[in-house]
NUVEXFI-20076 format. One record per residue (C-alpha): residue number from 1; residue in three letters; x, y, z. Coordinates in nm, 3 decimals. Layout:
<drenmar NUM; 'ALA'; <X; Y; Z>>;
...
END
This chain:
<drenmar 1; 'MET'; <0.000; 0.000; 0.000>>;
<drenmar 2; 'SER'; <0.136; 0.344; -0.091>>;
<drenmar 3; 'SER'; <0.210; 0.601; 0.179>>;
<drenmar 4; 'SER'; <-0.056; 0.832; 0.034>>;
<drenmar 5; 'ALA'; <-0.319; 0.558; 0.057>>;
<drenmar 6; 'VAL'; <-0.222; 0.483; 0.417>>;
<drenmar 7; 'MET'; <-0.235; 0.855; 0.499>>;
<drenmar 8; 'ALA'; <-0.585; 0.876; 0.351>>;
<drenmar 9; 'ILE'; <-0.695; 0.590; 0.575>>;
<drenmar 10; 'CYS'; <-0.526; 0.744; 0.878>>;
<drenmar 11; 'LEU'; <-0.715; 1.070; 0.828>>;
<drenmar 12; 'LYS'; <-1.056; 0.902; 0.832>>;
<drenmar 13; 'ARG'; <-1.259; 0.979; 1.140>>;
<drenmar 14; 'TRP'; <-1.420; 0.691; 1.327>>;
<drenmar 15; 'PRO'; <-1.687; 0.542; 1.320>>;
<drenmar 16; 'HIS'; <-1.620; 0.497; 0.946>>;
<drenmar 17; 'TYR'; <-1.515; 0.157; 0.821>>;
<drenmar 18; 'ILE'; <-1.203; 0.147; 0.608>>;
<drenmar 19; 'HIS'; <-1.129; -0.115; 0.343>>;
<drenmar 20; 'LYS'; <-0.769; -0.197; 0.263>>;
<drenmar 21; 'ILE'; <-0.663; -0.057; -0.073>>;
<drenmar 22; 'THR'; <-0.469; -0.294; -0.294>>;
<drenmar 23; 'LYS'; <-0.304; -0.237; -0.627>>;
<drenmar 24; 'THR'; <-0.214; -0.485; -0.898>>;
<drenmar 25; 'LYS'; <0.022; -0.454; -1.194>>;
<drenmar 26; 'ASN'; <0.008; -0.628; -1.530>>;
<drenmar 27; 'ILE'; <0.294; -0.870; -1.595>>;
<drenmar 28; 'MET'; <0.518; -0.751; -1.883>>;
<drenmar 29; 'THR'; <0.505; -0.983; -2.183>>;
<drenmar 30; 'THR'; <0.658; -0.797; -2.479>>;
<drenmar 31; 'ALA'; <1.000; -0.884; -2.621>>;
<drenmar 32; 'SER'; <1.135; -0.534; -2.563>>;
<drenmar 33; 'LYS'; <1.047; -0.552; -2.194>>;
<drenmar 34; 'CYS'; <1.217; -0.893; -2.169>>;
<drenmar 35; 'GLU'; <1.532; -0.743; -2.316>>;
<drenmar 36; 'LYS'; <1.519; -0.458; -2.065>>;
<drenmar 37; 'ALA'; <1.476; -0.703; -1.779>>;
<drenmar 38; 'MET'; <1.777; -0.903; -1.903>>;
<drenmar 39; 'GLU'; <1.988; -0.589; -1.913>>;
<drenmar 40; 'ASN'; <1.906; -0.521; -1.546>>;
<drenmar 41; 'LEU'; <1.974; -0.884; -1.454>>;
<drenmar 42; 'GLN'; <2.318; -0.880; -1.619>>;
<drenmar 43; 'LYS'; <2.425; -0.612; -1.372>>;
<drenmar 44; 'ASN'; <2.384; -0.864; -1.089>>;
<drenmar 45; 'PRO'; <2.728; -1.003; -0.984>>;
<drenmar 46; 'TYR'; <2.581; -1.357; -0.969>>;
<drenmar 47; 'PHE'; <2.433; -1.345; -1.316>>;
<drenmar 48; 'GLU'; <2.695; -1.564; -1.487>>;
<drenmar 49; 'LYS'; <2.645; -1.845; -1.235>>;
<drenmar 50; 'TYR'; <2.278; -1.879; -1.328>>;
<drenmar 51; 'ALA'; <2.286; -1.748; -1.685>>;
<drenmar 52; 'GLU'; <2.193; -2.077; -1.853>>;
<drenmar 53; 'ARG'; <1.903; -2.145; -1.617>>;
<drenmar 54; 'ILE'; <1.775; -1.787; -1.662>>;
<drenmar 55; 'ALA'; <1.800; -1.809; -2.042>>;
<drenmar 56; 'SER'; <1.610; -2.138; -2.041>>;
<drenmar 57; 'LEU'; <1.326; -1.999; -1.829>>;
<drenmar 58; 'GLN'; <1.309; -1.684; -2.043>>;
<drenmar 59; 'LYS'; <1.274; -1.894; -2.358>>;
<drenmar 60; 'THR'; <1.027; -2.154; -2.232>>;
<drenmar 61; 'SER'; <0.812; -1.934; -2.010>>;
<drenmar 62; 'PRO'; <0.868; -1.560; -2.057>>;
<drenmar 63; 'GLU'; <0.566; -1.470; -1.842>>;
<drenmar 64; 'GLU'; <0.693; -1.678; -1.549>>;
<drenmar 65; 'PHE'; <1.039; -1.525; -1.597>>;
<drenmar 66; 'LEU'; <0.905; -1.170; -1.579>>;
<drenmar 67; 'LYS'; <0.675; -1.256; -1.289>>;
<drenmar 68; 'ARG'; <0.973; -1.370; -1.083>>;
<drenmar 69; 'LEU'; <1.165; -1.056; -1.172>>;
<drenmar 70; 'GLU'; <0.871; -0.843; -1.061>>;
<drenmar 71; 'GLU'; <0.848; -1.032; -0.730>>;
<drenmar 72; 'GLN'; <1.220; -0.974; -0.669>>;
<drenmar 73; 'GLU'; <1.177; -0.604; -0.744>>;
<drenmar 74; 'LYS'; <0.889; -0.579; -0.495>>;
<drenmar 75; 'SER'; <1.101; -0.754; -0.233>>;
<drenmar 76; 'ARG'; <1.387; -0.506; -0.288>>;
<drenmar 77; 'GLU'; <1.147; -0.213; -0.257>>;
<drenmar 78; 'GLN'; <1.010; -0.348; 0.071>>;
<drenmar 79; 'GLU'; <1.360; -0.389; 0.211>>;
<drenmar 80; 'LYS'; <1.444; -0.035; 0.103>>;
<drenmar 81; 'LYS'; <1.136; 0.098; 0.286>>;
<drenmar 82; 'LYS'; <1.241; -0.081; 0.603>>;
<drenmar 83; 'LYS'; <1.596; 0.051; 0.574>>;
<drenmar 84; 'PHE'; <1.483; 0.409; 0.526>>;
<drenmar 85; 'ALA'; <1.179; 0.396; 0.752>>;
<drenmar 86; 'SER'; <1.303; 0.692; 0.957>>;
<drenmar 87; 'VAL'; <1.435; 0.905; 0.672>>;
<drenmar 88; 'ASP'; <1.264; 1.220; 0.557>>;
<drenmar 89; 'THR'; <1.433; 1.546; 0.457>>;
<drenmar 90; 'ARG'; <1.202; 1.760; 0.672>>;
<drenmar 91; 'GLN'; <1.313; 1.588; 0.991>>;
<drenmar 92; 'TYR'; <1.667; 1.725; 0.958>>;
<drenmar 93; 'SER'; <1.551; 2.069; 1.066>>;
<drenmar 94; 'SER'; <1.473; 1.925; 1.408>>;
<drenmar 95; 'VAL'; <1.791; 1.717; 1.426>>;
<drenmar 96; 'LEU'; <2.025; 1.999; 1.333>>;
<drenmar 97; 'ASN'; <1.848; 2.264; 1.541>>;
<drenmar 98; 'PRO'; <1.769; 2.119; 1.885>>;
<drenmar 99; 'LYS'; <1.607; 2.330; 2.153>>;
<drenmar 100; 'LYS'; <1.857; 2.511; 2.369>>;
<drenmar 101; 'ASP'; <1.665; 2.442; 2.688>>;
<drenmar 102; 'VAL'; <1.488; 2.134; 2.821>>;
<drenmar 103; 'VAL'; <1.113; 2.147; 2.751>>;
<drenmar 104; 'ASN'; <0.922; 2.267; 3.054>>;
<drenmar 105; 'LYS'; <0.635; 2.021; 3.059>>;
<drenmar 106; 'GLN'; <0.478; 2.191; 3.358>>;
<drenmar 107; 'SER'; <0.442; 2.520; 3.167>>;
<drenmar 108; 'VAL'; <0.228; 2.335; 2.913>>;
<drenmar 109; 'GLU'; <0.016; 2.189; 3.191>>;
<drenmar 110; 'ASP'; <-0.039; 2.539; 3.328>>;
<drenmar 111; 'LYS'; <-0.219; 2.648; 3.011>>;
<drenmar 112; 'LYS'; <-0.586; 2.710; 3.070>>;
<drenmar 113; 'LEU'; <-0.884; 2.695; 2.837>>;
<drenmar 114; 'ASP'; <-0.975; 3.054; 2.924>>;
<drenmar 115; 'GLU'; <-0.667; 3.168; 2.730>>;
<drenmar 116; 'ILE'; <-0.835; 3.039; 2.413>>;
<drenmar 117; 'LEU'; <-1.208; 3.034; 2.484>>;
<drenmar 118; 'LYS'; <-1.382; 3.260; 2.736>>;
<drenmar 119; 'ILE'; <-1.555; 3.005; 2.957>>;
<drenmar 120; 'ASP'; <-1.801; 3.260; 3.096>>;
<drenmar 121; 'LEU'; <-1.942; 3.311; 2.747>>;
<drenmar 122; 'VAL'; <-2.029; 2.944; 2.698>>;
<drenmar 123; 'GLN'; <-2.161; 2.857; 3.043>>;
<drenmar 124; 'ASP'; <-2.517; 2.873; 2.913>>;
<drenmar 125; 'LYS'; <-2.436; 2.652; 2.609>>;
<drenmar 126; 'ASP'; <-2.477; 2.277; 2.589>>;
<drenmar 127; 'ALA'; <-2.208; 2.035; 2.468>>;
<drenmar 128; 'SER'; <-2.319; 2.031; 2.103>>;
<drenmar 129; 'GLU'; <-2.324; 2.411; 2.084>>;
<drenmar 130; 'ILE'; <-1.977; 2.435; 2.238>>;
<drenmar 131; 'GLN'; <-1.848; 2.177; 1.993>>;
<drenmar 132; 'VAL'; <-1.967; 2.390; 1.700>>;
<drenmar 133; 'ILE'; <-1.806; 2.701; 1.850>>;
<drenmar 134; 'TRP'; <-1.478; 2.513; 1.909>>;
<drenmar 135; 'GLU'; <-1.468; 2.375; 1.556>>;
<drenmar 136; 'GLU'; <-1.556; 2.707; 1.394>>;
<drenmar 137; 'TYR'; <-1.292; 2.888; 1.598>>;
<drenmar 138; 'HIS'; <-1.016; 2.654; 1.478>>;
<drenmar 139; 'LYS'; <-1.142; 2.599; 1.123>>;
<drenmar 140; 'ASN'; <-0.904; 2.844; 0.955>>;
<drenmar 141; 'LYS'; <-0.615; 2.813; 1.200>>;
<drenmar 142; 'GLU'; <-0.304; 2.600; 1.150>>;
<drenmar 143; 'VAL'; <-0.381; 2.377; 1.446>>;
<drenmar 144; 'ILE'; <-0.578; 2.057; 1.501>>;
<drenmar 145; 'SER'; <-0.871; 2.032; 1.739>>;
<drenmar 146; 'ALA'; <-1.132; 1.788; 1.868>>;
<drenmar 147; 'THR'; <-1.423; 1.755; 2.108>>;
<drenmar 148; 'ILE'; <-1.411; 1.434; 2.314>>;
<drenmar 149; 'PRO'; <-1.696; 1.295; 2.528>>;
<drenmar 150; 'SER'; <-1.594; 1.303; 2.896>>;
<drenmar 151; 'PRO'; <-1.642; 0.926; 2.958>>;
<drenmar 152; 'LEU'; <-1.421; 0.845; 2.660>>;
<drenmar 153; 'TYR'; <-1.153; 1.090; 2.771>>;
<drenmar 154; 'ARG'; <-1.146; 0.934; 3.119>>;
<drenmar 155; 'GLU'; <-1.064; 0.600; 2.955>>;
<drenmar 156; 'ILE'; <-0.797; 0.763; 2.738>>;
<drenmar 157; 'LYS'; <-0.649; 0.944; 3.038>>;
<drenmar 158; 'GLU'; <-0.627; 0.619; 3.234>>;
<drenmar 159; 'ARG'; <-0.420; 0.465; 2.955>>;
<drenmar 160; 'MET'; <-0.206; 0.779; 2.927>>;
<drenmar 161; 'VAL'; <-0.105; 0.721; 3.290>>;
<drenmar 162; 'GLU'; <-0.048; 0.348; 3.241>>;
<drenmar 163; 'ASN'; <0.132; 0.388; 2.908>>;
<drenmar 164; 'PRO'; <0.297; 0.732; 2.909>>;
<drenmar 165; 'THR'; <0.524; 0.657; 2.612>>;
<drenmar 166; 'PHE'; <0.446; 0.501; 2.275>>;
<drenmar 167; 'LEU'; <0.538; 0.509; 1.905>>;
<drenmar 168; 'PHE'; <0.336; 0.584; 1.593>>;
<drenmar 169; 'PRO'; <0.436; 0.527; 1.229>>;
<drenmar 170; 'LEU'; <0.384; 0.828; 1.006>>;
<drenmar 171; 'PRO'; <0.355; 0.767; 0.628>>;
<drenmar 172; 'ARG'; <0.631; 0.942; 0.435>>;
<drenmar 173; 'GLU'; <0.734; 0.933; 0.068>>;
<drenmar 174; 'GLN'; <1.017; 0.686; 0.138>>;
<drenmar 175; 'GLY'; <0.830; 0.467; 0.383>>;
<drenmar 176; 'TYR'; <0.752; 0.552; 0.745>>;
<drenmar 177; 'GLU'; <0.898; 0.779; 1.007>>;
<drenmar 178; 'PHE'; <0.844; 0.681; 1.370>>;
<drenmar 179; 'ILE'; <0.714; 0.949; 1.603>>;
<drenmar 180; 'MET'; <0.735; 0.906; 1.980>>;
<drenmar 181; 'CYS'; <0.465; 1.039; 2.211>>;
<drenmar 182; 'GLN'; <0.500; 1.115; 2.583>>;
<drenmar 183; 'SER'; <0.205; 1.198; 2.810>>;
<drenmar 184; 'TYR'; <0.228; 1.443; 3.098>>;
<drenmar 185; 'GLY'; <-0.092; 1.522; 3.281>>;
<drenmar 186; 'HIS'; <-0.347; 1.623; 3.019>>;
<drenmar 187; 'ALA'; <-0.084; 1.696; 2.751>>;
<drenmar 188; 'VAL'; <0.072; 1.468; 2.489>>;
<drenmar 189; 'HIS'; <0.409; 1.560; 2.337>>;
<drenmar 190; 'PHE'; <0.517; 1.413; 2.002>>;
<drenmar 191; 'THR'; <0.881; 1.400; 1.894>>;
<drenmar 192; 'PRO'; <1.048; 1.236; 1.589>>;
<drenmar 193; 'LEU'; <1.219; 0.924; 1.720>>;
<drenmar 194; 'LEU'; <1.541; 1.005; 1.537>>;
<drenmar 195; 'ALA'; <1.551; 1.350; 1.697>>;
<drenmar 196; 'PHE'; <1.496; 1.199; 2.041>>;
<drenmar 197; 'GLN'; <1.772; 0.944; 1.987>>;
<drenmar 198; 'VAL'; <2.010; 1.227; 1.903>>;
<drenmar 199; 'HIS'; <1.905; 1.492; 2.156>>;
<drenmar 200; 'LYS'; <1.724; 1.295; 2.430>>;
<drenmar 201; 'GLU'; <1.518; 1.527; 2.653>>;
<drenmar 202; 'ASN'; <1.635; 1.829; 2.449>>;
<drenmar 203; 'ALA'; <1.470; 1.696; 2.134>>;
<drenmar 204; 'PRO'; <1.227; 1.947; 1.978>>;
<drenmar 205; 'GLU'; <0.861; 1.852; 1.963>>;
<drenmar 206; 'CYS'; <0.674; 1.834; 1.636>>;
<drenmar 207; 'LEU'; <0.324; 1.827; 1.790>>;
<drenmar 208; 'THR'; <0.178; 1.909; 2.132>>;
<drenmar 209; 'MET'; <-0.183; 1.815; 2.213>>;
<drenmar 210; 'ILE'; <-0.349; 1.959; 2.523>>;
<drenmar 211; 'HIS'; <-0.678; 1.829; 2.661>>;
<drenmar 212; 'TYR'; <-0.879; 2.098; 2.841>>;
<drenmar 213; 'THR'; <-1.107; 1.957; 3.111>>;
<drenmar 214; 'GLU'; <-1.268; 2.278; 3.236>>;
<drenmar 215; 'LEU'; <-1.600; 2.190; 3.069>>;
<drenmar 216; 'GLU'; <-1.606; 1.827; 3.176>>;
<drenmar 217; 'ASP'; <-1.923; 1.892; 3.378>>;
<drenmar 218; 'LYS'; <-2.097; 1.953; 3.043>>;
<drenmar 219; 'GLY'; <-1.984; 1.611; 2.925>>;
<drenmar 220; 'ILE'; <-1.699; 1.717; 2.695>>;
<drenmar 221; 'VAL'; <-1.322; 1.765; 2.692>>;
<drenmar 222; 'LEU'; <-1.171; 1.999; 2.433>>;
<drenmar 223; 'MET'; <-0.843; 1.917; 2.257>>;
<drenmar 224; 'ARG'; <-0.612; 2.153; 2.072>>;
<drenmar 225; 'GLY'; <-0.287; 2.053; 1.902>>;
<drenmar 226; 'GLU'; <-0.012; 2.283; 1.779>>;
<drenmar 227; 'TYR'; <0.247; 2.145; 1.538>>;
<drenmar 228; 'ASP'; <0.587; 2.245; 1.396>>;
<drenmar 229; 'LYS'; <0.526; 2.326; 1.029>>;
<drenmar 230; 'ASN'; <0.892; 2.252; 0.946>>;
<drenmar 231; 'VAL'; <0.836; 1.889; 1.044>>;
<drenmar 232; 'LEU'; <0.464; 1.820; 0.993>>;
<drenmar 233; 'ASN'; <0.180; 1.945; 0.781>>;
<drenmar 234; 'GLY'; <-0.180; 1.958; 0.899>>;
<drenmar 235; 'GLN'; <-0.273; 1.617; 0.759>>;
<drenmar 236; 'GLU'; <0.026; 1.450; 0.925>>;
<drenmar 237; 'ALA'; <-0.056; 1.611; 1.259>>;
<drenmar 238; 'GLN'; <-0.416; 1.490; 1.228>>;
<drenmar 239; 'CYS'; <-0.293; 1.142; 1.137>>;
<drenmar 240; 'LEU'; <-0.090; 1.125; 1.461>>;
<drenmar 241; 'ALA'; <-0.383; 1.254; 1.666>>;
<drenmar 242; 'ASN'; <-0.617; 0.995; 1.513>>;
<drenmar 243; 'GLN'; <-0.373; 0.712; 1.580>>;
<drenmar 244; 'PHE'; <-0.334; 0.829; 1.939>>;
<drenmar 245; 'GLN'; <-0.710; 0.816; 1.997>>;
<drenmar 246; 'ILE'; <-0.745; 0.476; 1.830>>;
<drenmar 247; 'TYR'; <-0.473; 0.318; 2.043>>;
<drenmar 248; 'TYR'; <-0.560; 0.488; 2.371>>;
<drenmar 249; 'ASN'; <-0.938; 0.452; 2.361>>;
<drenmar 250; 'GLY'; <-0.898; 0.079; 2.426>>;
<drenmar 251; 'LYS'; <-1.166; -0.036; 2.180>>;
<drenmar 252; 'ASP'; <-0.930; -0.240; 1.958>>;
<drenmar 253; 'GLU'; <-0.783; -0.546; 2.133>>;
<drenmar 254; 'ASP'; <-0.488; -0.584; 1.895>>;
<drenmar 255; 'LYS'; <-0.381; -0.223; 1.937>>;
<drenmar 256; 'LEU'; <-0.430; -0.244; 2.312>>;
<drenmar 257; 'LYS'; <-0.198; -0.547; 2.322>>;
<drenmar 258; 'LEU'; <0.068; -0.351; 2.134>>;
<drenmar 259; 'LEU'; <0.029; -0.061; 2.376>>;
<drenmar 260; 'HIS'; <0.074; -0.290; 2.677>>;
<drenmar 261; 'SER'; <0.357; -0.480; 2.509>>;
<drenmar 262; 'PHE'; <0.553; -0.159; 2.449>>;
<drenmar 263; 'THR'; <0.516; -0.060; 2.816>>;
<drenmar 264; 'LYS'; <0.547; -0.394; 2.994>>;
<drenmar 265; 'SER'; <0.760; -0.613; 2.767>>;
<drenmar 266; 'PRO'; <0.957; -0.385; 2.533>>;
<drenmar 267; 'ASP'; <1.208; -0.660; 2.447>>;
<drenmar 268; 'SER'; <0.937; -0.855; 2.265>>;
<drenmar 269; 'PHE'; <0.781; -0.548; 2.103>>;
<drenmar 270; 'LYS'; <0.811; -0.533; 1.723>>;
<drenmar 271; 'HIS'; <0.778; -0.185; 1.576>>;
<drenmar 272; 'MET'; <0.690; -0.325; 1.233>>;
<drenmar 273; 'ASP'; <0.364; -0.449; 1.387>>;
<drenmar 274; 'LEU'; <0.262; -0.083; 1.413>>;
<drenmar 275; 'ILE'; <0.296; -0.041; 1.037>>;
<drenmar 276; 'THR'; <0.094; -0.357; 0.977>>;
<drenmar 277; 'GLU'; <-0.182; -0.225; 1.203>>;
<drenmar 278; 'LEU'; <-0.184; 0.110; 1.026>>;
<drenmar 279; 'GLU'; <-0.205; -0.048; 0.680>>;
<drenmar 280; 'ASN'; <-0.492; -0.272; 0.786>>;
<drenmar 281; 'ILE'; <-0.666; -0.018; 1.002>>;
<drenmar 282; 'THR'; <-1.042; -0.031; 1.053>>;
<drenmar 283; 'LEU'; <-1.194; 0.242; 1.262>>;
<drenmar 284; 'VAL'; <-1.485; 0.130; 1.479>>;
END
């Protein structure tokens, strides 16, 4: 599945159902394409050892010959994606320009909803009216936002405490880049894994999501996320936010197992399982 297809799936909002997108290619059968394939094969250092066998297969079954070549090419592409899973040119801005000071997580926690939305002005509104106001306010701003039912947020918050750190794969042109998230109180901080490996606690964040609980008595929690535009675009920030909610809401057993595995038995955790889950994602 292409990274753009995976991104499209990632951006879907539950409760939609997503069907895996597959692509097929026609097997090459023309003589000119056979000749081109042979030219590429001859560059392989082991070509001479198997030249006679290859020539025989090409002559007796050109379609089978080309099918095998195509399978080998797919295998090489998959290995390349794995090798460059954390490579993307935009991430170098964060690696080469780390923050000078350690992030003050507490200062983020001190942020109040009243700095964004005057609570006094919405006290007479119900949850649905506040949701409309919140969405309209952020519609043309370069941030992401959401309105979360209070019972659901309490479940998410419980898992944030139990599993304060996790990884998410982000579709990129050359494969996937892994983004690490860390939860502190009602805030979630996202950092490119490569940047964290280089700069540790000084690594710059690419996305910070804050959950405001001041209106929890009305049955809602408001979320606002600000992202570094040198590292992420709006769709990528939304993709990370959606993955966070899917994993931390506890409704998918497979994803919940991965969350617990990362926290409780990291030695057995396989990060490629995260990519598999993302490519086969079904939002419920």
